N, C-alpha and C positions, 0 to 999 in steps of 0.2 A: 160259411165265410164267403164273402164276395170275391169275384175273380180279380178285381183291382187290388184288393188287400193281399190276396195270395201272390199276385205279381210283385207287390212291394216287398213281401216277406222273402220271396225268392231272390229278388235283386239285393235286398239287405244281406241275405245269407251269402250270396256270391261275393258282395263287397267285403263282408266280414271275413270270408275265407281268404280273399286276396290280402287283406290287411294283416290278418293273423299269420298267414303264410309268409308275408314279408317280414313280420316280426320274428317268426321262427327262423327264417332264412338269415336275417340279420344276426340273430343270436348265434346261429350255427356258424356263420362266417366269422364272427368275433371269436368263437371258440376255436375254430380252425386256425385263425391268425395267432391266437394266444398259444395254441399247441405248436404251431410252426416256430414261434419265437422261442418256446421252451426247447424244442428240438435243436434249433440253432445254437442256443446257449449250451446245451449238452454237447453238441458237436465241438464247439470251441473248447469246452472243458476236456473233452476226450483228446483233442489235438494237443492241448497243454500237457495232459497226463502222458501222452505218447512221447512228447518231447522230453518230459521229465524222465521217462523210463528209457528211451532210446537215444536221447541226445538230439542236437540240432539236425543231424543227418537222417533222422527218422529210421534208424535201423541199419543204414549203410555204414560199414565199418571203415573209419579213416586210418591213415598212417599218422601216428603220433610222434612228434619231435620235441625232445626236452633239452633244455640247457639249465645250468645252475643259476646264472645271473643274466641280467638284461644285456650286458655287453656281448655275451656269447650268442645271444639270440637275435640281436639287432640286424646283422647281415642277412640272415634268412628271412626275417619279417619284411625287411625292406625289399629284398629281391622278389619274394612271393606276393607282396602287396603292391607291386609296381603299377598294376592296373586297378587297384582298389578292390581286389577280389576277397580280401579277408574281412571278417567281422570279429568283433571282440565280445566276449562273454565273461563277466566277472562272477566267480563263485567263491565266496569268502574272501581270503586275501589274494587269491590267484586270478590272473586274467588269461583266458584261453583265446587264442586267435585261430579262427577256423574258416575254411573255404575250400576252393579247388585249385589245383595246379595241373595243367595239361590233362584235365578230365579225372584227376585223382583227388579224392577227398583227403584233406589234411587238417591236423590240429597242432598248434605250436604253443608252448608256454615255457616260462622259466620257473623253476621250483623254489629257488632260494638255495643258498650254499649249505652243504652239510647233509648228513645221512637222514635225519628226521624229516627235514623239509622235502627231500627227494622222495622218500617213501610215502609221505602223506599226499603230496601232489600227484604222484604216479597212481596211487589207488583211486584218488578222486577222478583223475582222467579216465581210468578204466571203467569206473562206475557210470560216469556221465556220457562218455563218447564210445565206449566199447571198441577200442582200436584193434585193428588186425595185426599191427606190428608197432614196436616202439624203437625209436632210434634216439640215442643220447648223443648230443654234439657239444664239445667243449674243449677246455684246455687241461693239461696235466703236467706233472713233473716227470721227465725221463729218468728212469732208475739206473740202469747200467751205464757205464761210460760211453758205450757206442750208441745209446739212444739219445741223440743230441737234440738241442733246441731246433724246432721246426719240423722234426720227424713226426710221423703219425703212427699211432698204435690203434689197430682194429682189434677189438676184444675177441680172443678165442674163448676166454673165460674170465670171470672176475671173482675176487676173494675179499672178504672183510679181514683186513690185516690187524685190526685192533680188537677183534672179538676173541676172548679167551680167558685164561686164568692168570691172575697176578699171584706170584708165589715168592718165597724168600730168594734174595739174590744168591746165585750159585745153586739153587734148588735144595731140596731136602736130602740130607745124606742118606745113602743107601737106596735111593729111589732112582729108577731108570726113566729117562725121558726120551720122547721122539726127537728126531733131528731138527724139527721145526721149533723146538723150545729155545727161547733166548735166555739162557741161564745167567748171562751177564747183567741183564736187565730184570730178571725175575718174571718173565712173561712166557706163556705157552698158548699159541693159537688153538682154538677149538672149532668144531663144526657148529653151524647155526641151527637151533631147533626151529622147526616149521609147524604151522597150525595142524597139519595132518599127522604129526607125531614123528615124522622123519627128521633127519639131520643132514645138512649139506655144508661142506666147507668150500666147494668150488661150483659156481653157477656157470653152465656152459651156454654160450651164445648160439643163436640160430645159425646153422651152417649156411642156409640159403642167404640170409642177410649178410653174413661174413663174405660169402662169394660175391654177392652184389657189390659190396663195398670195395673189395679188391679189384673187381672188374672196372668199377667206376673210377678208381684211383688211376688206372692206366690211361684214362681219357682226359686227365687234367694236367695242365702245366702249372705247377705250384710256384714256379719261378725260383729265384735264389733266396736263401735265408738272408735277411737284411744284415749287411756288414760282413758277408762271407761270399765265397765263390761256390758254395756247396748247395745242392738241391735237396729238398726233404726226402727222406727215405720212409717208405710205407711198410710197416710190418704187422703181422698178425701174432698176437701173444697174450700173455696174462696181464691184466690190470688189477691193481689192489686198491682198496678203498678204506679210508678211516676218517674219523672226525679230527683230523690233524693236517695242517699244512706242513708238509715235510720240507725242512730246510736243514738237513743234516747228512753229510757224506757218510757218516758211520751208520745211520739208520738206513740209508740207501743200500749200503752193502748188505745189511741184514735182510732187507726186503728182496733183494735179488738172490741172495744165497738161500733164503728160506722158501720163497715162492716162485723164483725165476721170473719175477715181475719185470715188465718193460716200462710200465708207467704207474704212477700213484696219483690218486685224486680223492675226492670227498663225497661222491654221490653214486657212482656206477653200480656198486654191489647192492645198494639199497633198491635202486631202480630194477635191477635184475631179479632180486629176491621177490619183490612185489609182482613183477611180470611172471615169474616162474610159478608162484602159487595161484595165479589167475590164468595160467596156460596161454599167455600172450608171448609170441616170439619177440626177441629183442637183440640189439647189438649196441655196443658203446664205441663211439668214435672220439679219439682224443689226439689233439695236436700238442706237442710239448712246448710249453711256454718257458720252461726252465729245466734244470737238471736235478731238482730236489736236493741239491747239495748245500754246502755251507753258505753260498752266495745266492741262493735261490730267490730270496726276497728282493734283491737288487735286479736280478735278471728278468724276473716276471714282469716288473714294471715296464721294461723296455719291449718285451716280446708278446705280451698277452693278447693284444689286439690282432697282431699278425697271425698268431696261433688260432685264435677264435675264428678268424675269417677262413683260414685254410680248412679247418674242420667243417665249417659251414659249407664251403665250396664242394667238399666231398659228399656231404649229405644232399646238397642240391642236385648233384650229378646222379646220385642214387635215385632220387625222385624222377628225374628225367628218364632214366633207364628202366624204371619200374614197369613191368608189363601191365597193360590196361586191365586185364581180367583177373589179375592176381590180388 
């Protein structure tokens, strides 16, 4: 083979090598780009899965605040969202407002009135947001005569007052009943069975949260109860829960005599029960909108907004006093 031909072949080989190398490199670059795209897609999916598993705070545990209806929650949402810090997340029928307040992660929502709504919404909140504590804020009926309109009850414990056995009026002859049995109405309260096989009649609130609430109440000027010269009294005591709006002086007497209840409402024990089985600390804050007596329906219409705001003010002060690293 002539020298010129050899030279041509060498040149052609070199050119071919460059061309094929370019093609290989281009294919390689396309593969890398495609791989990077897939990795980015996987990253996005992982982030979405993490949000699904750990909630919007990505594993940081917020303080959850629950109310029964929008009117109870409005004051808190308005105060905490003054700077537009809250975002809204709808899950099913519930809307959760979440964000930060003075560096503390928070989530707020209203469950709907009644025990079933409260239990379902609380469980969903725990699964989605993994809160480190639950505070319920709302209104209630004061049970004994001294627990007047405008007073605030902080839960020492809560009880389902409507869970039990319906029996013949007066009871069954020859049968002995505990003091809690209401023989005149044919009802005997019972302890509530839990998924772990245990039974509980009284759910005890977190003592740390109770102490925080009491200390916070000392820092607030609640003002005068509208139409009176009296200031609200803050007490720690038993709150009872049932799927009934109590407007009966006779029923109030039974609730106090049976449970020594200071307030009656429709959600607290359900929230407490769900928190208890999930090992989440909790406390119930209730401001009395009425006395749960024969004229309760008339009185609540006049005082519910005042009561809801006072309860919310106490919760807001609790958040302000909450230690940063707790």
